[in-house]
Structure formats: C-alpha cells, structure tokens
KETORVEX-718813 format. One line per field, with one value per residue (C-alpha): residue number from 1; x, y, z. Coordinates in steps of 0.2 Angstrom, whole numbers. Example, Ala and Ser with C-alpha at 12.3 -4.5 7.8 and 13.67 -1.06 7.14 Angstrom:
<sites>
pos (1;2)
x (62;68)
y (-22;-5)
z (39;36)
</sites>
This chain:
<sites>
pos (1;2;3;4;5;6;7;8;9;10;11;12;13;14;15;16;17;18;19;20;21;22;23;24;25;26;27;28;29;30;31;32;33;34;35;36;37;38;39;40;41;42;43;44;45;46;47;48;49;50;51;52;53;54;55;56;57;58;59;60;61;62;63;64;65;66;67;68;69;70;71;72;73;74;75;76;77;78;79;80;81;82;83;84;85;86;87;88;89;90;91;92;93;94;95;96;97;98;99;100;101;102;103;104;105;106;107;108;109;110;111;112;113;114;115;116;117;118;119;120;121;122;123;124;125;126;127;128;129;130;131;132;133;134;135;136;137;138;139;140;141;142;143;144;145;146;147;148;149;150;151;152;153;154;155;156;157;158;159;160;161;162;163;164;165;166;167;168;169;170;171;172;173;174;175;176;177;178;179;180;181;182;183;184;185;186;187;188;189;190;191;192;193;194;195;196;197;198;199;200;201;202;203;204;205;206;207;208;209;210;211;212;213;214;215;216;217;218;219;220;221;222;223;224;225;226;227;228;229;230;231;232;233;234;235;236;237;238;239;240;241;242;243;244;245;246;247;248;249;250;251;252;253;254;255;256;257;258;259;260;261;262;263;264;265;266;267;268;269;270;271;272;273;274;275;276;277;278;279;280;281;282;283;284;285;286;287;288;289;290;291;292;293;294;295;296;297;298;299;300;301;302;303;304;305;306;307;308;309;310;311;312;313;314;315;316;317;318;319;320;321;322;323;324;325;326;327;328;329;330;331;332;333;334;335;336;337;338;339;340;341;342;343;344;345;346;347;348;349;350;351;352;353;354;355;356;357;358;359;360;361;362;363;364;365;366;367;368;369;370;371;372;373;374;375;376;377;378;379;380;381;382;383;384;385;386;387;388;389;390;391;392;393;394;395;396;397;398;399;400;401;402;403;404;405;406;407;408;409;410;411;412;413;414;415;416;417;418;419;420;421;422;423;424;425;426;427;428;429;430;431;432;433;434;435;436;437;438;439;440;441;442;443;444;445;446;447;448;449;450;451;452;453;454;455;456;457;458;459;460;461;462;463;464;465;466;467;468;469;470;471;472;473;474;475;476;477;478;479;480;481;482;483;484;485;486;487;488;489;490;491;492;493;494;495;496;497;498;499;500;501;502;503;504;505;506;507;508;509;510;511;512;513;514;515;516;517;518;519;520;521;522;523;524;525;526;527;528;529;530;531;532;533;534;535;536;537;538;539;540;541;542;543;544;545;546;547;548;549;550;551;552;553;554;555;556;557;558;559;560;561;562;563;564;565;566;567;568;569;570;571;572;573;574;575;576;577;578;579;580;581;582;583;584;585;586;587;588;589;590;591;592;593;594;595;596;597;598;599;600;601;602;603;604;605;606;607;608;609;610;611;612;613;614;615;616;617;618;619;620;621;622;623;624;625;626;627;628;629;630;631;632;633;634;635;636;637;638;639;640;641;642;643;644;645;646;647;648;649;650;651;652;653;654;655;656;657;658;659;660;661;662;663;664;665;666;667;668;669;670;671;672;673;674;675;676;677;678;679;680;681;682;683;684;685;686;687;688;689;690;691;692;693;694;695;696;697;698;699;700;701;702;703;704;705;706;707;708;709;710;711;712;713;714;715;716;717;718;719;720;721;722;723;724;725;726;727;728;729;730;731;732;733;734;735;736;737;738;739;740;741;742;743;744;745;746;747;748;749;750;751;752;753;754;755;756;757;758;759;760;761;762;763;764;765;766;767;768;769;770;771;772;773;774;775;776;777;778;779;780;781;782;783;784;785;786;787;788;789;790;791;792;793;794;795;796;797;798;799;800;801;802;803;804;805;806;807;808;809;810;811;812;813;814;815;816;817;818;819;820;821;822;823;824;825;826;827;828;829;830;831;832;833;834;835;836;837;838;839;840;841;842;843;844;845;846;847;848;849;850;851;852;853;854;855;856;857;858;859;860;861;862;863;864;865;866;867;868;869;870;871;872;873;874;875;876;877;878;879;880;881;882;883;884;885;886;887;888;889;890;891;892;893;894;895;896;897;898;899;900;901;902;903;904;905;906;907;908;909;910;911;912;913;914;915;916;917;918;919;920;921;922;923;924;925;926;927)
x (-95;-103;-122;-127;-143;-152;-147;-153;-170;-172;-168;-181;-194;-191;-209;-218;-208;-213;-231;-234;-222;-221;-233;-221;-206;-204;-204;-192;-180;-180;-178;-163;-155;-157;-149;-134;-138;-139;-132;-139;-134;-144;-159;-158;-156;-172;-182;-178;-181;-199;-203;-203;-219;-219;-216;-201;-194;-195;-186;-172;-171;-169;-155;-146;-148;-140;-126;-124;-122;-128;-129;-140;-151;-153;-158;-172;-179;-180;-190;-203;-213;-213;-223;-235;-249;-247;-259;-256;-247;-239;-223;-211;-211;-206;-189;-192;-185;-200;-211;-214;-203;-186;-180;-161;-158;-166;-155;-139;-145;-147;-130;-122;-130;-124;-107;-108;-114;-101;-88;-92;-94;-76;-69;-52;-51;-42;-37;-38;-43;-25;-28;-12;-3;-14;-21;-12;-15;-15;-27;-33;-34;-15;-11;6;9;9;18;9;13;3;2;-9;-17;-9;-3;-8;7;15;22;14;21;15;10;24;38;36;30;48;53;39;49;62;52;42;43;48;33;25;37;25;30;26;29;29;14;6;-11;-14;-12;-24;-37;-35;-38;-53;-61;-58;-73;-72;-73;-57;-66;-61;-47;-40;-32;-22;-12;-8;-18;-14;-4;-17;-30;-44;-34;-34;-53;-57;-45;-52;-70;-65;-56;-72;-83;-74;-72;-87;-83;-82;-95;-93;-107;-98;-107;-97;-101;-91;-92;-96;-112;-115;-112;-128;-139;-146;-161;-159;-160;-158;-144;-157;-165;-148;-143;-160;-161;-143;-144;-162;-158;-154;-171;-179;-165;-157;-166;-160;-142;-142;-150;-137;-119;-112;-94;-99;-102;-89;-94;-82;-82;-71;-64;-65;-55;-69;-83;-90;-100;-92;-88;-92;-87;-89;-108;-115;-131;-128;-139;-139;-155;-152;-170;-168;-166;-151;-140;-126;-112;-120;-123;-104;-99;-110;-103;-86;-89;-97;-114;-122;-120;-107;-94;-96;-80;-78;-65;-62;-50;-43;-28;-16;-22;-39;-36;-35;-55;-55;-49;-34;-43;-56;-44;-40;-27;-20;-13;-2;-2;15;14;28;44;58;57;38;41;53;39;26;36;41;22;16;29;27;43;57;70;58;55;74;77;62;69;86;80;69;81;94;85;81;66;58;62;55;39;37;33;16;8;-2;14;22;7;10;29;24;11;24;39;32;39;52;66;57;63;81;90;79;66;76;81;63;59;72;63;77;91;105;102;114;104;88;72;55;39;30;14;9;8;20;31;47;62;76;89;106;115;122;113;104;90;78;67;57;43;54;64;51;54;73;90;87;93;82;69;77;63;46;39;47;39;22;24;28;13;2;8;6;-12;-16;-7;-10;-26;-37;-52;-48;-30;-31;-24;-6;10;19;31;18;8;22;26;9;9;12;-4;-13;-7;-12;-29;-31;-24;-41;-47;-31;-32;-50;-46;-31;-42;-54;-39;-31;-47;-50;-32;-34;-51;-43;-57;-53;-71;-81;-99;-106;-110;-91;-86;-100;-93;-77;-87;-80;-89;-86;-88;-72;-62;-69;-58;-43;-40;-56;-65;-84;-94;-112;-120;-137;-147;-159;-169;-174;-173;-160;-143;-128;-113;-96;-79;-61;-45;-37;-24;-21;-4;-11;-24;-9;1;-13;-15;3;1;-14;-5;12;1;-8;8;18;3;3;-14;-16;-20;-31;-41;-46;-55;-67;-85;-84;-68;-76;-90;-78;-77;-61;-56;-58;-48;-34;-34;-32;-19;-9;-11;-5;11;15;13;23;34;33;47;41;24;30;40;25;14;27;30;12;11;26;20;2;11;21;5;-3;8;-1;10;-4;3;21;20;11;25;38;28;27;46;49;37;46;61;61;69;54;41;49;42;25;29;13;5;17;23;39;54;68;84;102;118;128;144;147;152;139;123;113;103;101;85;88;92;82;75;88;74;67;83;85;67;70;87;79;67;81;88;72;72;53;52;48;59;46;44;63;65;51;61;75;64;59;77;79;64;70;87;97;115;121;115;131;142;132;134;152;152;143;156;170;162;159;176;183;175;167;160;142;129;117;101;89;99;105;88;87;103;101;85;95;109;96;88;106;112;96;103;120;115;132;142;149;152;144;155;146;157;157;144;132;119;105;91;80;93;97;77;79;93;84;79;97;105;102;111;129;140;148;140;152;140;153;153;135;122;111;104;91;80;94;96;77;81;95;85;73;88;94;78;75;74;87;99;117;126;141;151;141;152;142;156;152;134;125;116;117;109;92;99;108;93;84;99;102;84;86;102;95;85;99;111;122;132;148;158;150;160;151;165;161;142;141;130;136;131;113;119;130;116;107;122;124;106;110;125;114;103;115;127;133;143;163;169;162;171;165;180;176;158;158;156;162;165;146;144;159;152;136;146;156;141;133;149;149;133;139;154;155;161;180;185;178;186;185;198;196;181;178;184;195;211;202;189;203;211;194;192;209;207;189;197;210;195;185;193;193;190;201;196;206;207;219;218)
y (72;85;83;81;87;71;71;88;84;70;82;95;82;72;76;73;57;49;54;48;33;25;11;6;6;-13;-14;1;-7;-24;-15;-5;-20;-30;-15;-15;2;-4;-18;-32;-22;-8;-19;-26;-8;-1;-16;-13;-30;-29;-15;0;7;11;29;26;14;26;39;26;22;41;42;27;34;50;41;30;45;53;37;29;44;44;27;29;44;34;20;32;33;14;13;27;16;1;-3;-1;-15;-23;-32;-43;-61;-65;-74;-91;-84;-74;-90;-98;-113;-114;-129;-134;-124;-109;-111;-112;-98;-87;-92;-88;-71;-68;-72;-60;-46;-48;-50;-33;-25;-31;-24;-15;3;17;33;49;40;36;20;9;20;22;5;-10;-19;-17;-20;-37;-39;-44;-39;-35;-49;-44;-54;-62;-72;-85;-91;-101;-89;-73;-64;-46;-35;-26;-12;3;11;19;7;14;11;-8;-10;-12;-24;-36;-45;-48;-51;-66;-80;-69;-61;-72;-86;-93;-100;-89;-91;-82;-86;-80;-75;-92;-100;-89;-91;-111;-111;-100;-107;-125;-137;-138;-122;-114;-106;-89;-81;-64;-54;-40;-26;-8;5;4;-13;-22;-30;-23;-29;-47;-47;-40;-52;-67;-63;-61;-78;-86;-78;-84;-102;-111;-127;-118;-125;-110;-96;-79;-66;-49;-36;-21;-14;3;-4;-13;3;10;-3;3;-8;-27;-38;-57;-63;-70;-53;-44;-56;-56;-37;-35;-48;-47;-57;-72;-71;-85;-98;-90;-102;-116;-109;-106;-123;-132;-136;-121;-126;-121;-103;-89;-73;-59;-44;-30;-16;-22;-6;4;-4;8;-5;-15;-33;-41;-59;-62;-56;-57;-70;-86;-85;-99;-96;-85;-80;-72;-53;-47;-31;-30;-32;-48;-55;-53;-60;-76;-78;-77;-89;-101;-100;-94;-105;-117;-124;-107;-100;-81;-69;-53;-39;-27;-15;-21;-10;-17;-36;-37;-34;-53;-65;-75;-91;-88;-85;-101;-92;-75;-69;-53;-43;-38;-28;-27;-36;-27;-36;-33;-15;-14;-24;-11;4;-4;-7;10;22;14;19;7;22;31;16;13;31;31;13;20;35;25;12;24;32;20;28;28;11;5;14;7;-10;-2;-3;13;22;15;23;40;39;34;48;61;54;44;50;60;57;67;85;89;102;118;111;109;128;132;123;130;147;158;151;142;123;111;97;95;98;95;85;70;75;57;51;40;51;46;47;59;54;52;36;36;53;52;63;61;76;82;94;105;110;121;133;135;126;112;94;79;76;66;64;57;75;80;66;71;88;83;72;86;98;85;82;99;105;90;83;98;104;114;109;97;109;117;109;101;116;128;120;119;137;140;130;145;153;136;133;151;149;132;138;140;124;115;123;118;101;100;105;91;79;85;84;67;62;68;59;43;44;40;40;56;61;75;85;83;91;104;110;115;122;109;105;86;87;98;85;68;65;72;68;61;45;45;31;29;19;12;10;-4;-3;15;15;31;34;41;48;45;50;44;51;41;35;38;45;58;62;64;74;86;87;92;105;114;113;121;134;139;139;150;162;163;155;140;125;117;133;132;116;123;127;145;149;142;155;170;181;179;197;195;179;187;202;191;181;197;203;187;188;205;200;184;186;175;164;161;158;146;136;135;127;115;110;107;95;84;84;79;65;59;59;47;32;22;30;35;53;48;51;67;73;68;79;94;92;91;106;117;116;131;120;108;122;129;114;122;139;150;140;146;165;168;163;176;171;176;177;161;172;191;190;180;185;169;168;152;148;148;132;121;131;129;127;112;102;107;101;85;82;85;71;59;63;62;47;46;43;26;18;18;37;39;30;42;57;50;50;68;73;65;74;90;87;88;90;81;64;58;66;57;40;43;45;29;20;26;22;3;3;7;-8;2;-5;-10;3;6;-5;9;19;4;1;18;19;3;11;26;16;5;20;28;11;11;27;19;2;1;-4;-22;-26;-22;-26;-25;-36;-34;-20;-26;-30;-41;-49;-34;-23;-35;-35;-16;-19;-33;-21;-19;-36;-45;-30;-34;-47;-49;-49;-48;-51;-60;-57;-50;-59;-64;-81;-91;-76;-67;-83;-81;-63;-69;-84;-70;-60;-77;-81;-63;-63;-48;-58;-55;-61;-72;-72;-74;-73;-76;-81;-82;-75;-88;-97;-115;-130;-121;-106;-117;-127;-111;-105;-122;-122;-105;-110;-125;-112;-100;-100;-86;-89;-98;-94;-98;-94;-99;-104;-104;-106;-122;-132;-149;-165;-160;-144;-156;-166;-151;-145;-163;-161;-144;-152;-165;-151;-136;-135;-118;-118;-119;-115;-119;-115;-124;-121;-124;-130;-145;-157;-175;-191;-194;-177;-180;-195;-187;-173;-186;-196;-180;-175;-192;-185;-166;-164;-145;-141;-137;-133;-139;-132;-142;-136;-136;-148;-163;-176;-191;-196;-210;-197;-186;-199;-205;-186;-185;-202;-196;-181;-190;-201;-186;-176;-157;-158;-151;-155;-145;-154;-158;-167)
z (-92;-103;-106;-125;-133;-130;-111;-110;-118;-105;-91;-98;-101;-86;-77;-93;-97;-80;-83;-100;-102;-84;-89;-103;-92;-93;-111;-113;-101;-110;-127;-121;-113;-129;-138;-126;-120;-102;-92;-82;-66;-73;-76;-58;-51;-60;-56;-37;-32;-37;-23;-34;-42;-61;-59;-47;-59;-74;-64;-60;-78;-83;-70;-76;-94;-89;-81;-98;-108;-124;-135;-122;-121;-140;-141;-127;-137;-153;-144;-138;-154;-154;-137;-139;-148;-136;-123;-105;-97;-112;-108;-117;-114;-96;-91;-84;-68;-65;-63;-46;-50;-58;-68;-67;-83;-76;-61;-72;-82;-66;-60;-76;-77;-58;-64;-77;-65;-53;-67;-73;-56;-52;-68;-69;-62;-70;-60;-70;-86;-90;-98;-96;-84;-68;-67;-62;-78;-96;-111;-111;-93;-89;-70;-65;-52;-34;-20;-5;10;19;36;47;60;66;82;86;82;97;88;81;65;50;37;25;37;37;19;12;27;23;10;23;39;32;45;60;67;81;78;65;48;34;16;0;-12;-29;-32;-41;-24;-16;-30;-29;-10;-10;-25;-21;-18;1;11;20;35;38;27;32;17;26;17;18;8;-11;-8;-20;-9;-19;-35;-27;-24;-41;-49;-39;-44;-62;-62;-54;-67;-82;-75;-81;-71;-54;-41;-30;-28;-23;-13;-13;-1;6;24;17;11;27;37;28;37;53;57;60;45;41;31;18;16;15;0;-9;-8;-14;-28;-32;-49;-38;-27;-37;-32;-16;-4;-14;-14;6;9;-2;3;12;7;-11;-5;-4;5;2;15;9;20;38;43;37;47;59;70;84;84;100;99;118;120;103;103;94;78;65;56;40;40;58;59;68;68;55;68;75;58;54;70;68;50;57;71;59;67;51;36;45;33;22;15;21;15;25;19;30;33;46;61;59;58;78;76;73;86;80;84;72;58;48;35;35;18;18;2;2;-14;-28;-27;-36;-51;-51;-49;-64;-74;-69;-74;-90;-93;-87;-95;-112;-121;-114;-113;-102;-91;-89;-83;-71;-64;-63;-53;-41;-37;-33;-19;-5;3;-13;-18;-1;-4;-22;-14;-14;-31;-28;-24;-40;-49;-41;-46;-64;-65;-60;-70;-85;-101;-93;-106;-119;-115;-120;-129;-132;-122;-107;-109;-111;-95;-84;-82;-88;-77;-85;-84;-76;-81;-93;-83;-87;-84;-91;-99;-93;-112;-121;-131;-141;-132;-139;-125;-132;-128;-110;-105;-88;-93;-78;-80;-66;-63;-52;-66;-73;-58;-60;-59;-47;-45;-47;-34;-20;-6;-6;-3;-19;-29;-22;-26;-44;-44;-38;-51;-65;-61;-60;-76;-87;-80;-74;-83;-99;-99;-114;-127;-129;-129;-113;-113;-113;-100;-89;-91;-86;-71;-58;-64;-62;-45;-39;-46;-37;-21;-12;-18;-13;4;7;1;12;27;24;23;39;49;43;47;65;66;58;44;26;19;18;15;4;20;25;8;11;27;17;2;-9;-25;-28;-47;-47;-38;-42;-57;-48;-30;-23;-29;-28;-22;-25;-11;-12;5;-2;14;13;-6;-5;-11;-2;-10;-1;-6;-2;-9;-22;-9;9;6;-5;9;20;8;5;24;26;11;20;37;30;20;36;46;34;33;52;54;66;56;70;72;54;57;71;65;73;63;47;49;51;36;26;28;47;48;38;50;65;57;54;71;78;67;73;91;91;75;60;64;82;76;63;76;87;74;68;86;88;73;79;98;91;82;97;108;96;96;84;70;58;58;54;34;38;48;35;22;34;36;17;13;25;14;2;-12;-12;-11;-27;-36;-33;-38;-38;-24;-10;-8;-17;-9;-6;-14;-9;-19;-20;-22;-21;-38;-45;-52;-48;-33;-21;-11;7;16;28;42;57;69;60;61;79;83;75;82;99;96;92;110;118;131;131;111;106;94;80;82;82;66;59;65;54;39;43;43;26;19;28;17;33;28;44;39;30;44;57;46;46;64;66;56;66;81;75;69;87;93;107;123;125;125;139;137;135;123;112;104;99;91;81;73;68;61;52;44;39;32;21;13;9;3;-7;9;7;26;42;57;74;84;102;102;115;101;107;98;100;92;78;74;72;59;50;35;31;36;20;10;16;9;26;43;58;73;85;104;105;116;102;109;99;97;87;77;72;65;56;49;41;34;26;18;11;-8;-8;3;-2;13;9;25;42;58;73;85;104;101;113;99;107;99;98;89;77;73;67;58;49;44;35;27;19;8;7;-9;-5;12;9;25;42;57;73;86;105;104;114;101;107;99;97;87;76;72;65;56;48;42;34;25;17;10;7;-8;-6;10;7;25;42;58;75;86;105;102;114;100;105;94;92;84;73;67;62;52;43;38;31;22;12;3;3;-9;-9;8;7;25;42;58;73;85;104;104;114;102;108;100;91;84;78;69;60;55;47;38;33;25;15;8;2;-11;-9;10;23;40;53;70;84;101)
</sites>
C-alpha cells in the first residue's frame, strides 16, 4: 500500500510525536474512535490490557494509523492542534466498564461490544483483492453453501492418501468408514447445534486444506454476532497464537489478555453456566506442542497456571470448565491427536457438491456465458471435477479461466503468437467482460494459447500453470495498465524477470513440504532472500501474531493454499533438475552460501560428466523414491505436478520461465513444428511403479494420476485392454495383485464416466477390491457383480454407492455373492433411501426367512423397485407370508422371482392367488 503525504509525515515526526503528545494518547484514541478512523479492536490493541505506558501506547497508535491508511493519518494530524493547550492527563469521560463494579446494563454493553469485535475479526476474506471472485461469498455476505457430514465419534483412518485423492470420494463414502452411521448436513444444522442453549461437549470439524473449515468458523461467529437473542459467549483462538505462548499461563489470564475488553466481567462469565460458553480452537494440525492425554495432570481451576498443551488437554477432557462447548478444527491427518472417546460429534467438511460448484462458478465468473463455458470445461475433465469439490480449487480454476469467452476473432489471432490458431486462445483478465461468443461456439480460452497452437488445458498441472501466469500477468505490481492482449504478449518477459523470485519461493515451498511445514517465519523467508512485501499480495498470506505476554509481534506466512505450495515446490524442483542442479542440495545452508557463479559452474561440470538426460532421470527418480519412502501421501500431489511439468507442452504455458523448447517438424513438407512428446524415461518410470509389488495401493493410484498429468498416450489403450479382459470373464486374480488392479481400473474408469455398464462377474472381486472401486460405482446404470465373494462387507460398500447423491445405478445384479441375511439387511437399508434402482437380482445368496423379513421391510418403504429376483435363497412359507404382507402396501413392484426356494405346495398356491388379487404383479414361482 502506497504511503501518502500524511503517512510520511507521521513516519518522519514519529519521535517528536511520541515525545510531545503521549500524555494525550487516551483523548486522541477516543476521538479517532468516535470519528470512525479506528475500530474497537484497534482501541483494545492500543490500550494493551492496561499494561502499556503512555509512550508505548502512542507508538502503538501510530503503527495502527499507518496500517489504516492516509485518511486515518490525516485525521490524527488535524486533531493535534486541539490538544496542544490541554493540561496533561486530560481524559474523555470514562466508560462504566472501567469502574470496579459493572451493572447488568454495563455487562450487556460489554458483551455487545465483544460480539462486534469478533464479528469484524471474522469478516470475509478476499484473495488478490478480486472482490466477488476470489472469496467464497458475494456482496451482502451471501456465502456459497458447502456440504458437511455429521457422525457421532470417529475412527482413526488406516489408509494414508493425499487429501485431494479422497476429496471427490467424500460425497460417496459417507456412512462407510468405520461402520458408523454418517449423514449429510448443512451449515444451518451445525450452527444450531453449536449455538444451542446446552453444551455439545467436544465438536471436531475436519476438512482438507481449502475445503471451507475457516469459512464455517467465520460464518458461525458472524451468525452469533448478529443474533441478539443468543445466550452463548464465544471465545475464538487459533493454535497459531497458542504456539507463541512458551510460559505456563492460566486459562483466565489467557482470555483476559486476549480479550482485554471483557476483563471487568470475565470472572462472572467463567463462574456462570459453562454450557453458555463456546470456545473455538482453530487449526489443530498447526499446533506444535504435544497433547498427552495419559500423563497430563488434572486441572479444574481456571486461575491455575499450566502449559498451553496441558490447558488444551484439560479443556478437551472436560476438567476445565466442565460443560463448556469446545469446537476444534483440523485437517484430517491431525484429528487422531484427540482420542475418539473425547469427541462428541465429528463434522467433516466435504466442500462443494456439483450443484454448489456450478453455483460458485456462476457467481465468480459474472457473465453467464463465461460461467457456462468454465463449467462445461471443468465437468468434462474428471480429475479437475473431483478436485473442484475443494472450494479453494474452484477459486484457482476461476482465477485462471474466468471471463474466458471474451477473446475471439482478431484477439484469438493476436494471442496465438503468430501460429495459425485451431481454436481461439487467450486468458481471462480475471474481470467480468462482455462475452462475444457466437451461439454454439465452444470458446474456452486458456493461458496456454498465448504461446502457440495448443489444445485446451486438460490436466491439473496445466490449470496451475494458467493460474500462476494469470496472477503474475494481471495482478503483479505495475501490471494495471494495458489491454488484456498486450499484457499476455508481454507475459514471457514478465516470467523471465520473475524467474529468480519464483525459484526462491519454490525452494521455500519445497523445504516446507519435506518438513511438512505450512507456516513460515520471517527468518524462513530470509534464508531464501525473499521480500515478503513482494509476495504478500500474490502467493503468501501474512499473519501478524501478537505475543501478548512479551508484548511483541511476530510475522508468519503461509501459502494461499497448500496445493499452491506443492505446485511451486514442483516448479522449483523441475527448474533445478532441468538445469542440472540437485534440488535437494539447493536447500542446504552451505549451498545457499555459494556464489551463484560457482554454483552454475558446478552444475555445468556435473552435466558434462553425467549427461543431461541421465542427470535429469536421476533427479526425477529421487523425487518419486522420496514420495514412496513417505507413505503418508503428503507428497502425492507434488509428484503429479513434477510429472506434468516435465511435459514440454505444459511448460510452454509458462514460456519465458523455462528454457526454449526445441521443436521438430510435424511432417517433412510442413513448415510448422511440434513440441517433443512426454519424455520416455518418465513414462517408463511411472509404469515400473505400477508393477512394483512393494508399492501400496494408494501410491499406485497416485502413479496413475502422475501418468495422467504426464499425458501418457497409453492410458486409453490400457483402458481398452481392461475392458477386453473383463469381457472375457477371466479367472480370479491372485489376491496380492487384485487390489492393485482394481485401483488402476477405478482411476481409468474415472476418466471415462460415460460407460453405461460395468460388468465384473466372476472376477474374484472381494469387498476390499470393491472398496477401491467405490468412487466409480455410482456412475454406472448397470452393475454386474455376480459370482464374486463380496459378503456383508461388500454389501456395506454397495450401500454407500446406493446412497451417493450422484448414484445412477438402475440395475444391480449381485447373484451368488455371499450376502446372506446380514448383507441383505445392510443393502435393504440403503435401498430404502435410493430412488434409482429398479432391477435387483440377488439369487443364490442364502438370505432365508430372516433376509425375507428385511426385504419385506424394504418393500414397505421403497416405491422404485420394479423387479426383484430371489431364486434359490432358502425362503420358506414364513418368508413368503412376510413378502405378501408387504406387497399389500407396495403397489409398484411388478415382478417377484421365487424359483427354487423352500416354499411348500400350499405356499406356492397362496403366492399365485395373491398375485392374481394384486393388479400389475407377476410372481414367478413353482414347487
């Protein structure tokens, strides 16, 4: 933010102002607050809890005014002449809150002030200052709704995958994990639960980075702040702030320091009904201190000093303020820090459903034509569509593609860089511009088009390249002027100039990724010679943290999204690998101290000795082996980005950042030249990972994602091979190989969502293999799963598929799958809520009369099923009676197949007579 003349005067006269006007700081602060130049938070900050002297308060006020801008500084300077003649110590009238006793009116006034302060602290965020596009809301505070799930307690996950791998599955897996019942819910239900009169114990809010946890917390606080009838008192703290407290401290002191404006009534609040208190602790995954629930001493006195870790443990266990409501937020990998028995309710932030994604793009793109083009593009690419369940990723896509229907005709030719365009190409200026797209034209324009004749971006890596380029070209300093076309044409120069900066930023991101760190200090930035002011508006978010104990401030930084950190880390890695340098050695302090010329000479010598191709292969192998070594999966997305950035076509999007790619003729008689294909060694390396017996199924799925990002031409060929193999009804696979093959098939089927039928009969598919296929099971109209050992566990997987919002299954064939009565019970429960399945074939499953009872209960509730086949299921006359009783109520079933069951002649006669009395029903049965 540029400093105006008044702001400069405050800087130049700072010493004199502190010397001459400190005695009037209280009056100046009050007058500035009444004039609306400073907020209640500012007033509380300057007062410092009553522990700062006049000079320190004046220094703090000057700092606040600098942050508030030129108008606040001007108002301060205009006030100075009015206080020059005032005697020392003059104060405006004091609030009643400053007196020793508070009346009920005073208490209500302080609580009202507290609501106002927290409400403003939890205001809406806006990345890159793109109002209406980057944030998850629009003017007036209207949020795009996000989807959550709720369950009682939780189980520790046994699988370790990157967060983005499972994010698309979350809408389908609800209710499966750990065998616990889980249901979809909306923010309104979460809000009502947490703000209810009685406490809810410990509530855990889990979600991947960018899924909307912070949005839920902000919205919750804002709802509370505007509810005049709410009896709750909210205290909101972040684990980032708690990390700064290194000395023992009591809960009372922590709250009184953090909320100094509540100090006169804090004792009353803590001594009253704890059920009326909600404490929010945000960011458990960022907490640096251990939580030892076994050995932490019990503490029930809010006045007793203890370490921050012990305080958190005692709050969670209910020793401190028993009955208080506690809300913890965390990313999934850290929720195991809290024992399951301590958690009352777990809310999982699933992110955006497809309808919510479409709504978000409609709001962020402005023009309906642009929004429709972006949605058509995203919905046609399954890997992108899956990641768009994450609201932050939707923002990244919108930032890269918004307004992308505006460049056609002459603009497209200008953007094509001199190459004859096959399709219009360009990039959004990230502003709402009128669409000039003719009806029926699919004019999705991309940043890559500025470099040459390229197709639309088809991979996640290409989207992030477009995002990076859009941020640098349209939102960097000094890039406000000029047309969209001229700025795009100038992009190579901009990227060349920012290459050193991006390299250092990527090194910071890579180092943090290796150490699993997502928050960085100013010292961390200093190691890589980074100036935070250049980056705070682009890729890093600056957090000003106050250590209220030592009265100091610490700046910390985090990337705008963890996937951006992973992309920049991969960008650094590929830049170093292509230049012949070891990306890991670039992080060592000794290497950082070497002069650039010497480092360049060492890299050139290494290239001569080992060869460019061999050296590149070594570095790429090292990245993938590092990911295999860490089975947690936190390097999965990094490896996908590395794979994508090794493709010359993808790197061309960032022309100017990488060395120029050599081109080769398409045909001998053709003047145009094409980029080289994906490096063969990369495809071979990824294929060898798929064949590696020691590779876990999760890592194998990630290898498939890497092949997709590497634009492997063999993907579709292997898909055809899989389909041919399934069509041949091959024998069962060896158990150790089957799980991995199903993972690959699941990924490949995600890339081909249009297949109407999936036939897996007699393939040796067990429940675990079916679990691997769960993301794609709801997408098929017909599922043929007969003659596979699924059992009741497989029925639980099918139950989740049937309850998916995206379920399209119309025909479900589970003949001879060992379901039994237990499996049928689980399946019937799901079919009660399902409205798509019309044909259920489950012969030879031994359900007996108990299973028939479950089926009868299903028929009383379901009005979708038309055809049920129960041949050879050991159903007797008793089971037949139960089914007939249910069919009196059910008038929609048309066919019931009962051949080869244990029904007597008398039972068969009753069934046939019943069928005649029930119009539209055909019961097929014989003795």
